[in-house]
C-alpha positions as CSV (number, residue, x, y, z in Angstrom):
1,X,20.9,10.3,-53.5
2,X,17.4,9.0,-54.5
3,X,16.3,5.6,-53.2
4,X,15.0,3.2,-55.8
5,X,11.9,1.4,-54.4
6,X,12.0,-2.3,-55.2
7,X,9.0,-4.6,-55.0
8,X,9.5,-8.1,-53.5
9,X,8.1,-9.3,-56.8
10,X,10.6,-7.5,-59.1
11,X,12.8,-10.6,-59.8
12,X,9.7,-12.8,-60.4
13,X,8.2,-10.2,-62.8
14,X,11.4,-9.9,-64.8
15,X,11.3,-13.7,-65.3
16,X,7.6,-13.5,-66.3
17,X,8.4,-10.9,-68.9
18,X,11.0,-13.2,-70.5
19,X,8.1,-15.4,-71.6
20,X,7.4,-12.9,-74.3
21,X,3.8,-12.5,-73.1
22,X,2.3,-9.2,-72.1
23,X,2.5,-8.7,-68.3
24,X,0.4,-6.1,-66.6
25,X,1.1,-5.2,-62.9
26,X,-2.0,-3.7,-61.4
27,X,-0.3,-3.3,-58.1
28,X,2.3,-5.3,-56.3
29,X,-0.1,-8.2,-55.6
30,X,-2.2,-8.3,-58.8
31,X,-0.7,-9.7,-62.0
32,X,-2.3,-10.1,-65.4
33,X,-0.7,-12.2,-68.1
34,X,-2.3,-11.9,-71.5
35,X,-1.2,-13.3,-74.8
36,X,-2.5,-11.7,-78.1
37,X,-3.1,-12.8,-81.6
38,X,-0.2,-10.7,-82.7
39,X,2.1,-12.7,-80.4
40,X,0.6,-16.2,-81.1
41,X,3.5,-17.2,-83.3
42,X,6.0,-17.0,-80.4
43,X,3.7,-18.1,-77.5
44,X,3.9,-21.9,-76.9
45,X,4.5,-24.4,-74.2
46,X,8.1,-23.1,-73.9
47,X,6.7,-19.7,-72.9
48,X,4.6,-21.5,-70.3
49,X,7.7,-23.0,-68.8
50,X,9.1,-19.5,-68.5
51,X,5.9,-18.4,-66.8
52,X,6.4,-21.2,-64.3
53,X,9.8,-19.9,-63.4
54,X,8.4,-16.4,-62.7
55,X,5.3,-17.6,-60.9
56,X,7.3,-19.7,-58.4
57,X,9.4,-16.7,-57.5
58,X,6.5,-14.5,-56.6
59,X,6.7,-13.4,-53.0
60,X,3.1,-12.2,-52.7
61,X,0.3,-12.4,-55.1
62,X,-3.4,-12.0,-54.3
63,X,-4.8,-11.9,-57.9
64,X,-3.5,-13.7,-61.0
65,X,-5.0,-13.8,-64.5
66,X,-3.5,-15.9,-67.2
67,X,-5.2,-15.3,-70.5
68,X,-3.8,-17.2,-73.4
69,X,-7.0,-17.2,-75.4
70,X,-5.3,-15.7,-78.5
71,X,-2.6,-18.3,-78.8
72,X,-4.3,-21.2,-80.5
73,X,-3.0,-24.8,-80.6
74,X,0.6,-23.9,-79.8
75,X,-0.5,-24.0,-76.1
76,X,-1.3,-27.6,-75.2
77,X,-1.9,-29.7,-72.1
78,X,1.8,-29.7,-71.5
79,X,1.9,-25.9,-71.1
80,X,-1.1,-25.9,-68.8
81,X,0.4,-28.6,-66.7
82,X,3.6,-26.6,-66.2
83,X,1.6,-23.5,-65.2
84,X,-0.6,-25.5,-62.9
85,X,2.4,-26.9,-61.1
86,X,3.4,-23.3,-60.1
87,X,0.1,-22.3,-58.5
88,X,0.4,-24.0,-55.1
89,X,3.3,-21.7,-54.4
90,X,0.9,-18.8,-54.4
91,X,-0.4,-19.2,-50.8
92,X,-2.0,-15.7,-50.7
93,X,-3.9,-16.1,-54.0
94,X,-7.6,-15.1,-53.6
95,X,-8.5,-14.6,-57.3
96,X,-7.4,-16.9,-60.1
97,X,-8.4,-16.7,-63.8
98,X,-7.2,-19.2,-66.4
99,X,-8.4,-18.5,-70.0
100,X,-7.4,-21.2,-72.5
101,X,-10.1,-20.4,-75.1
102,X,-9.3,-22.1,-78.4
103,X,-6.1,-23.6,-77.2
104,X,-4.9,-27.2,-77.8
105,X,-5.6,-28.1,-74.2
106,X,-7.2,-31.4,-73.3
107,X,-8.1,-33.5,-70.3
108,X,-4.5,-34.1,-69.3
109,X,-4.0,-30.3,-68.7
110,X,-7.3,-29.9,-67.0
111,X,-6.5,-32.7,-64.6
112,X,-3.2,-31.1,-63.6
113,X,-5.0,-27.8,-63.0
114,X,-7.7,-29.5,-60.9
115,X,-5.0,-31.1,-58.7
116,X,-3.6,-27.6,-57.9
117,X,-6.9,-25.8,-57.1
118,X,-7.6,-27.3,-53.7
119,X,-4.1,-26.4,-52.6
120,X,-4.9,-22.7,-52.9
121,X,-6.3,-22.3,-49.4
122,X,-7.0,-18.6,-49.7
123,X,-8.8,-18.8,-53.0
124,X,-12.3,-17.2,-53.1
125,X,-12.8,-16.3,-56.8
126,X,-12.1,-18.8,-59.6
127,X,-12.6,-18.3,-63.4
128,X,-11.8,-21.1,-65.7
129,X,-12.5,-20.6,-69.5
130,X,-12.0,-23.5,-71.9
131,X,-14.3,-22.3,-74.6
132,X,-13.7,-23.9,-78.0
133,X,-11.1,-26.4,-76.6
134,X,-12.2,-29.3,-78.8
135,X,-10.1,-31.8,-76.8
136,X,-11.9,-31.2,-73.5
137,X,-14.4,-33.9,-72.5
138,X,-16.6,-35.0,-69.7
139,X,-13.5,-36.1,-67.7
140,X,-12.5,-32.5,-67.3
141,X,-15.9,-31.6,-65.8
142,X,-15.5,-34.5,-63.4
143,X,-12.0,-33.5,-62.3
144,X,-12.9,-29.8,-61.9
145,X,-16.0,-30.7,-60.0
146,X,-14.2,-32.9,-57.5
147,X,-11.5,-30.2,-57.2
148,X,-13.8,-27.3,-56.7
149,X,-16.0,-29.2,-54.2
150,X,-13.0,-29.0,-51.7
151,X,-12.8,-25.2,-51.8
152,X,-14.6,-22.3,-50.0
153,X,-15.2,-20.2,-53.1
154,X,-17.6,-17.3,-53.2
155,X,-17.4,-16.6,-57.0
156,X,-17.1,-19.3,-59.7
157,X,-17.2,-19.0,-63.5
158,X,-16.7,-22.0,-65.7
159,X,-16.7,-21.7,-69.5
160,X,-17.0,-24.7,-71.8
161,X,-18.7,-23.2,-74.8
162,X,-18.1,-25.1,-78.0
163,X,-16.5,-28.1,-76.2
164,X,-18.2,-30.6,-78.4
165,X,-17.3,-33.7,-76.5
166,X,-19.2,-32.6,-73.3
167,X,-22.4,-34.6,-72.7
168,X,-25.0,-35.1,-70.0
169,X,-22.6,-37.3,-68.1
170,X,-20.2,-34.5,-67.6
171,X,-22.9,-32.1,-66.5
172,X,-24.2,-34.7,-64.0
173,X,-20.7,-35.2,-62.5
174,X,-20.2,-31.4,-62.3
175,X,-23.6,-30.8,-60.7
176,X,-23.0,-33.4,-58.0
177,X,-19.7,-31.9,-57.0
178,X,-20.7,-28.2,-57.0
179,X,-23.3,-28.9,-54.4
180,X,-20.6,-29.9,-52.0
181,X,-18.8,-26.5,-52.0
182,X,-18.5,-25.2,-48.5
183,X,-21.5,-23.3,-47.3
184,X,-19.2,-21.1,-45.2
185,X,-19.1,-18.4,-46.4
186,X,-21.0,-19.9,-49.4
187,X,-21.0,-19.4,-53.2
188,X,-22.3,-16.0,-54.0
189,X,-21.9,-15.9,-57.8
190,X,-22.2,-18.8,-60.3
191,X,-21.6,-18.6,-64.0
192,X,-21.8,-21.7,-66.2
193,X,-21.4,-21.5,-70.0
194,X,-22.2,-24.5,-72.1
195,X,-23.1,-22.7,-75.3
196,X,-23.0,-24.9,-78.4
197,X,-22.4,-28.1,-76.3
198,X,-25.0,-29.7,-78.5
199,X,-24.9,-33.2,-76.9
200,X,-26.5,-31.8,-73.8
201,X,-30.1,-32.8,-73.4
202,X,-33.0,-32.5,-71.0
203,X,-31.4,-35.3,-68.9
204,X,-28.3,-33.2,-68.2
205,X,-30.4,-30.1,-67.4
206,X,-32.6,-32.0,-64.9
207,X,-29.5,-32.9,-62.9
208,X,-27.9,-29.4,-63.1
209,X,-30.9,-27.6,-61.6
210,X,-30.9,-29.7,-58.4
211,X,-28.0,-27.3,-57.6
212,X,-30.6,-24.6,-56.7
213,X,-31.3,-26.1,-53.3
214,X,-27.6,-26.9,-52.6
215,X,-26.4,-23.3,-53.2
216,X,-28.5,-21.2,-50.9
217,X,-26.3,-18.1,-50.8
218,X,-26.1,-17.5,-54.6
219,X,-27.1,-14.0,-55.5
220,X,-25.9,-14.0,-59.1
221,X,-26.7,-16.9,-61.4
222,X,-25.8,-16.9,-65.1
223,X,-26.6,-20.0,-67.2
224,X,-25.8,-20.1,-70.9
225,X,-27.2,-22.9,-73.1
226,X,-27.3,-21.1,-76.4
227,X,-27.4,-23.5,-79.4
228,X,-28.0,-26.5,-77.2
229,X,-30.7,-27.4,-79.6
230,X,-31.6,-30.8,-78.0
231,X,-33.2,-28.9,-75.1
232,X,-37.0,-28.9,-75.0
233,X,-39.7,-27.4,-72.8
234,X,-39.0,-30.3,-70.4
235,X,-35.7,-28.7,-69.4
236,X,-37.5,-25.5,-68.6
237,X,-40.2,-27.4,-66.6
238,X,-37.6,-29.1,-64.4
239,X,-35.7,-25.9,-64.0
240,X,-38.8,-24.0,-62.9
241,X,-39.8,-26.9,-60.6
242,X,-36.4,-26.8,-58.9
243,X,-36.8,-23.1,-58.4
244,X,-40.2,-23.6,-56.9
245,X,-39.0,-26.4,-54.6
246,X,-36.1,-24.2,-53.4
247,X,-38.5,-21.3,-52.7
248,X,-40.8,-23.5,-50.7
249,X,-38.1,-25.0,-48.6
250,X,-38.9,-25.2,-44.9
251,X,-35.4,-23.8,-44.1
252,X,-35.0,-20.0,-43.7
253,X,-32.4,-20.2,-46.5
254,X,-34.2,-20.1,-49.8
255,X,-33.6,-19.3,-53.4
256,X,-35.1,-15.8,-52.8
257,X,-31.5,-14.5,-52.5
258,X,-31.2,-14.2,-56.2
259,X,-30.6,-10.6,-57.3
260,X,-29.0,-11.1,-60.7
261,X,-30.3,-13.7,-63.1
262,X,-29.2,-14.4,-66.7
263,X,-30.6,-17.3,-68.7
264,X,-29.6,-17.8,-72.3
265,X,-31.4,-20.3,-74.6
266,X,-30.8,-18.7,-77.9
267,X,-31.3,-21.0,-81.0
268,X,-32.9,-23.7,-78.8
269,X,-35.6,-24.0,-81.4
270,X,-37.7,-26.6,-79.6
271,X,-38.6,-24.0,-76.9
272,X,-41.8,-22.1,-77.3
273,X,-44.2,-19.6,-75.5
274,X,-44.8,-22.2,-72.7
275,X,-41.1,-22.1,-71.8
276,X,-41.1,-18.3,-71.7
277,X,-44.3,-18.3,-69.6
278,X,-43.0,-20.8,-67.1
279,X,-39.8,-18.9,-66.6
280,X,-41.7,-15.6,-66.2
281,X,-43.9,-17.2,-63.5
282,X,-40.9,-18.3,-61.4
283,X,-38.9,-15.0,-62.0
284,X,-41.9,-13.0,-60.7
285,X,-41.5,-14.7,-57.3
286,X,-37.8,-13.6,-56.9
287,X,-38.7,-10.6,-54.9
288,X,-35.2,-9.3,-54.6
289,X,-34.4,-9.5,-58.3
290,X,-32.6,-6.4,-59.6
291,X,-31.0,-7.6,-62.8
292,X,-32.7,-9.9,-65.4
293,X,-31.3,-11.1,-68.7
294,X,-33.2,-13.5,-71.0
295,X,-32.0,-14.7,-74.4
296,X,-34.5,-16.5,-76.6
297,X,-32.9,-15.3,-79.9
298,X,-33.9,-17.4,-82.9
299,X,-36.4,-19.4,-81.0
300,X,-38.9,-19.5,-83.9
301,X,-41.8,-20.6,-81.8
302,X,-41.8,-17.5,-79.6
303,X,-44.7,-15.3,-80.6
304,X,-46.7,-12.3,-79.4
305,X,-48.6,-14.3,-76.9
306,X,-45.4,-15.4,-75.1
307,X,-44.3,-11.8,-74.9
308,X,-47.7,-10.7,-73.6
309,X,-47.8,-13.4,-70.8
310,X,-44.2,-12.5,-69.9
311,X,-45.0,-8.8,-69.6
312,X,-48.1,-9.4,-67.5
313,X,-46.3,-11.8,-65.1
314,X,-43.0,-10.1,-64.5
315,X,-44.6,-6.7,-63.9
316,X,-44.9,-7.9,-60.3
317,X,-41.2,-7.0,-59.9
318,X,-41.7,-3.4,-61.1
319,X,-40.3,-1.9,-57.9
320,X,-37.1,-4.0,-57.7
321,X,-35.9,-4.5,-61.3
322,X,-33.0,-2.0,-62.1
323,X,-31.5,-3.6,-65.2
324,X,-33.2,-5.7,-67.9
325,X,-31.8,-7.4,-71.0
326,X,-34.2,-9.1,-73.4
327,X,-33.0,-10.7,-76.6
328,X,-35.7,-11.9,-79.1
329,X,-33.6,-11.5,-82.2
330,X,-34.7,-13.6,-85.1
331,X,-38.1,-14.5,-83.5
332,X,-39.8,-13.7,-86.8
333,X,-43.3,-14.4,-85.6
334,X,-43.1,-11.4,-83.2
335,X,-45.2,-8.5,-84.4
336,X,-46.1,-5.0,-83.3
337,X,-48.6,-6.4,-80.7
338,X,-45.9,-8.3,-78.8
339,X,-43.5,-5.4,-78.7
340,X,-46.2,-3.0,-77.5
341,X,-46.8,-5.3,-74.6
342,X,-43.1,-5.4,-73.8
343,X,-43.0,-1.6,-74.1
344,X,-45.9,-1.2,-71.6
345,X,-44.1,-3.5,-69.2
346,X,-40.9,-1.6,-69.5
347,X,-42.6,1.7,-68.9
348,X,-43.8,0.5,-65.4
349,X,-40.2,-0.3,-64.2
350,X,-39.8,3.0,-62.5
351,X,-36.4,2.2,-61.0
352,X,-34.9,1.0,-64.2
353,X,-31.4,2.3,-64.9
354,X,-30.4,-0.1,-67.7
355,X,-32.4,-1.5,-70.7
356,X,-31.2,-3.7,-73.5
357,X,-33.8,-4.7,-76.0
358,X,-32.7,-6.8,-79.0
359,X,-35.3,-7.4,-81.8
360,X,-33.1,-7.5,-84.9
361,X,-34.2,-9.8,-87.6
362,X,-37.8,-9.5,-86.5
363,X,-39.0,-8.8,-90.0
364,X,-42.6,-7.7,-89.2
365,X,-41.6,-4.7,-87.1
366,X,-41.9,-1.2,-88.4
367,X,-42.0,2.5,-87.5
368,X,-45.2,2.2,-85.3
369,X,-43.4,-0.1,-82.9
370,X,-40.5,2.3,-82.4
371,X,-43.0,5.1,-82.0
372,X,-44.8,3.3,-79.1
373,X,-41.5,2.3,-77.5
374,X,-40.1,5.8,-77.7
375,X,-43.1,7.2,-75.9
376,X,-42.8,4.6,-73.1
377,X,-39.1,5.3,-72.6
378,X,-40.0,8.8,-71.4
379,X,-41.5,7.1,-68.3
380,X,-38.0,6.0,-67.1
381,X,-36.5,8.9,-65.2
382,X,-33.5,7.0,-63.9
383,X,-32.4,5.4,-67.2
384,X,-28.6,5.5,-67.7
385,X,-27.9,2.7,-70.1
386,X,-30.0,2.2,-73.2
387,X,-29.3,-0.4,-75.9
388,X,-31.8,-0.9,-78.7
389,X,-31.2,-3.2,-81.7
390,X,-33.5,-3.4,-84.7
391,X,-31.1,-4.3,-87.4
392,X,-32.6,-5.9,-90.5
393,X,-36.1,-4.9,-89.6
394,X,-36.9,-3.8,-93.1
395,X,-40.0,-1.7,-92.4
396,X,-38.2,0.7,-90.1
397,X,-37.3,4.1,-91.5
398,X,-36.7,7.8,-90.6
399,X,-40.0,8.1,-88.6
400,X,-38.5,5.6,-86.0
401,X,-35.4,7.7,-85.5
402,X,-37.6,10.9,-85.2
403,X,-39.6,9.1,-82.4
404,X,-36.4,8.1,-80.6
405,X,-35.1,11.6,-80.9
406,X,-38.2,12.9,-79.1
407,X,-37.7,10.5,-76.2
408,X,-34.0,11.2,-75.9
409,X,-34.7,14.9,-75.4
410,X,-36.5,13.8,-72.2
411,X,-33.9,11.3,-71.0
412,X,-31.2,13.6,-69.5
413,X,-29.6,10.9,-67.4
414,X,-28.4,8.7,-70.3
415,X,-24.7,7.9,-69.9
416,X,-24.4,4.9,-72.3
417,X,-26.3,4.9,-75.6
418,X,-26.2,2.1,-78.2
419,X,-28.5,2.1,-81.3
420,X,-28.3,-0.6,-84.0
421,X,-30.3,-0.2,-87.2
422,X,-28.0,-1.8,-89.8
423,X,-29.7,-2.9,-93.0
424,X,-32.8,-0.7,-92.4
425,X,-32.8,0.5,-95.9
426,X,-35.5,3.1,-95.4
427,X,-33.3,5.1,-92.9
428,X,-31.7,8.1,-94.5
429,X,-30.2,11.5,-93.7
430,X,-33.4,13.0,-92.2
431,X,-33.8,10.4,-89.5
432,X,-30.1,10.5,-88.4
433,X,-30.1,14.3,-88.4
434,X,-33.2,14.3,-86.1
435,X,-31.5,11.8,-83.8
436,X,-28.3,13.8,-83.7
437,X,-30.2,17.0,-82.9
438,X,-31.7,15.3,-79.8
439,X,-28.3,14.2,-78.5
440,X,-27.7,17.8,-77.4
441,X,-29.6,17.1,-74.2
442,X,-26.9,14.5,-73.3
443,X,-23.8,16.8,-73.7
444,X,-23.0,16.7,-70.0
445,X,-23.8,13.0,-69.3
446,X,-23.0,10.8,-72.3
447,X,-19.7,8.8,-71.9
448,X,-20.4,6.0,-74.3
449,X,-22.0,6.2,-77.8
450,X,-22.4,3.3,-80.3
451,X,-24.3,3.8,-83.6
452,X,-24.7,1.2,-86.2
453,X,-26.3,2.3,-89.5
454,X,-24.2,-0.1,-91.7
455,X,-25.8,-0.9,-95.1
456,X,-28.3,1.9,-94.8
457,X,-27.6,3.1,-98.4
458,X,-29.7,6.3,-98.2
459,X,-27.3,7.7,-95.6
460,X,-24.9,10.3,-96.9
461,X,-22.7,13.3,-95.9
462,X,-25.6,15.3,-94.5
463,X,-26.1,12.7,-91.7
464,X,-22.3,12.5,-91.0
465,X,-21.9,16.3,-90.9
466,X,-24.8,16.7,-88.4
467,X,-23.4,13.8,-86.3
468,X,-20.0,15.5,-86.4
469,X,-21.4,18.8,-85.2
470,X,-23.0,17.1,-82.2
471,X,-19.9,15.0,-81.4
472,X,-17.7,18.1,-81.1
473,X,-19.8,19.2,-78.1
474,X,-19.4,16.0,-76.0
475,X,-16.9,16.9,-73.3
476,X,-17.1,13.6,-71.4
477,X,-17.3,11.1,-74.2
478,X,-14.9,8.2,-73.5
479,X,-16.0,5.6,-76.0
480,X,-17.3,6.1,-79.5
481,X,-18.2,3.4,-81.9
482,X,-19.6,4.2,-85.4
483,X,-20.6,1.7,-88.0
484,X,-21.5,3.1,-91.4
485,X,-20.3,0.2,-93.6
486,X,-21.4,0.2,-97.2
487,X,-23.2,3.6,-96.9
488,X,-22.4,4.4,-100.6
489,X,-23.4,8.1,-100.5
490,X,-20.8,9.1,-97.8
491,X,-17.9,11.0,-99.4
492,X,-14.7,12.7,-98.2
493,X,-16.7,15.8,-97.2
494,X,-18.5,13.9,-94.5
495,X,-15.4,12.1,-93.3
496,X,-13.4,15.3,-93.1
497,X,-16.1,16.8,-90.9
498,X,-16.0,13.7,-88.7
499,X,-12.2,13.9,-88.4
500,X,-12.4,17.5,-87.2
501,X,-15.0,16.6,-84.6
502,X,-12.9,13.7,-83.3
503,X,-9.9,16.0,-82.8
504,X,-12.1,17.9,-80.3
505,X,-12.9,14.9,-78.2
506,X,-10.7,15.7,-75.2
507,X,-11.8,12.7,-73.1
508,X,-11.9,10.0,-75.7
509,X,-10.2,6.7,-74.7
510,X,-11.7,4.1,-77.0
511,X,-12.5,4.8,-80.6
512,X,-13.8,2.4,-83.2
513,X,-14.8,3.6,-86.7
514,X,-16.1,1.4,-89.5
515,X,-16.5,3.1,-92.9
516,X,-15.3,0.4,-95.3
517,X,-17.3,-0.3,-98.4
518,X,-18.0,3.5,-99.0
519,X,-16.4,3.9,-102.5
520,X,-16.8,7.7,-102.7
521,X,-14.4,8.4,-99.8
522,X,-11.1,9.7,-101.2
523,X,-7.6,8.7,-99.9
524,X,-7.0,12.1,-98.4
525,X,-10.1,11.9,-96.2
526,X,-9.2,8.3,-95.2
527,X,-5.8,9.6,-94.0
528,X,-7.4,12.4,-92.1
529,X,-9.7,10.0,-90.3
530,X,-6.9,7.5,-89.5
531,X,-4.8,10.4,-88.1
532,X,-7.7,11.7,-86.0
533,X,-8.5,8.2,-84.7
534,X,-5.0,7.6,-83.5
535,X,-5.5,10.2,-80.8
536,X,-7.4,7.7,-78.7
537,X,-5.3,5.3,-76.6
538,X,-7.4,2.4,-77.9
539,X,-8.5,2.9,-81.5
540,X,-9.5,0.9,-84.6
541,X,-10.3,2.7,-87.8
542,X,-11.4,0.6,-90.8
543,X,-12.1,2.6,-93.9
């Protein structure tokens, strides 16, 4: 007779599943609980009570993720309090994620959770997401700060984006507490997201950046202050001064440990070229930096001179940088001159494996810019991930895609390609056909492909048929995302060709197709594409 293997957690998992929430068991010690928008009508505080029953019965659990971000205001502080009460039972827990994005949770729930966190003596990685929880206030930051200061975490991520009650006071409290985290083994990764917390000012930032000298082991630092539009150049000055002070510390332990740095100040419209230049100067001194992400999108005072100074300064890191993400979307004063300087800078990063350059909504950019960038891309022999976004740059046309096509023929190492040219009305069949022809050099390497040519109304069947011919040859493609929304010349002929190609994608796992707003596509072709799309384990076809 066969022996049925039972996990020590089987009874607990059965109770967890009775909550009605999706339960994924990665292995016997890693459990992921995830609510979905489809389930939101039945996931409430009562479901949280059922989770409590299951969690308290777990015999062994090293990693727990509870993601109720799709459940809305039916999950309140009462539900979070119940879940928090179960956590101290998990004595082996090393990784904890609680995601309450958009839920009806307030300070009462966050207080209950903060009481439980120090009791998790094995905890090393903590991720708490309260984005868009409108009831969360400064008190939550105080409570979490005090709680976290008693831990020995190595990884910490806190998300409070859109928590409109948070002010400088909360940031001050949190900063003071985080500096007390045990230095043994020490915090290695810190992510803080205060996007759209528009009450935060230069005063709050001046306190936060004092953390740099208190967290000497941090190698990954991610700070998001997008849409905090009260921030000025003064915030950047104090941040850069704090970095400088840490670098010049007499101790052997310095801020030079940073290897991965992401700073987001999108839509902070009081920032200008001086802010970008100051950041560049400090970044250039981080001689171990491998990954850099900067977001100055919709900062209208960023111009060509800022990009030029940035390029000339950060070039000092040309031998260390491996991945760079630059977002200047909506900086409408940027012209060809600034982008050429950025292109020259990029071409000197000889070890670069990942590039993301976002210049959508920069209205003054045209084909000449893409031509120069395309030539410079050929200087990157190790490039594996390429993301270019030039949507709504109205002067870009087929010549740009022909230039990109030339460079792609020489970039045989690309595994992940993402090109966004939505609303570029001068792009038509010829440009996309040239681009698709060049993709042949990537047949054996490309695993992810994203193309966005939505609202390019000169694009028709000829482009889709050529794309389909190329797709059918991709043996290793796992993710495909196509946006051809409102391309009025696409008909059933192009869609049927695409359906045939998708049926040949033997490795496809994730498929997203957007062809709505194309009035000439007949119902039969729509059905064919829906049927072909359903072959992928994860698929979404909107047509």
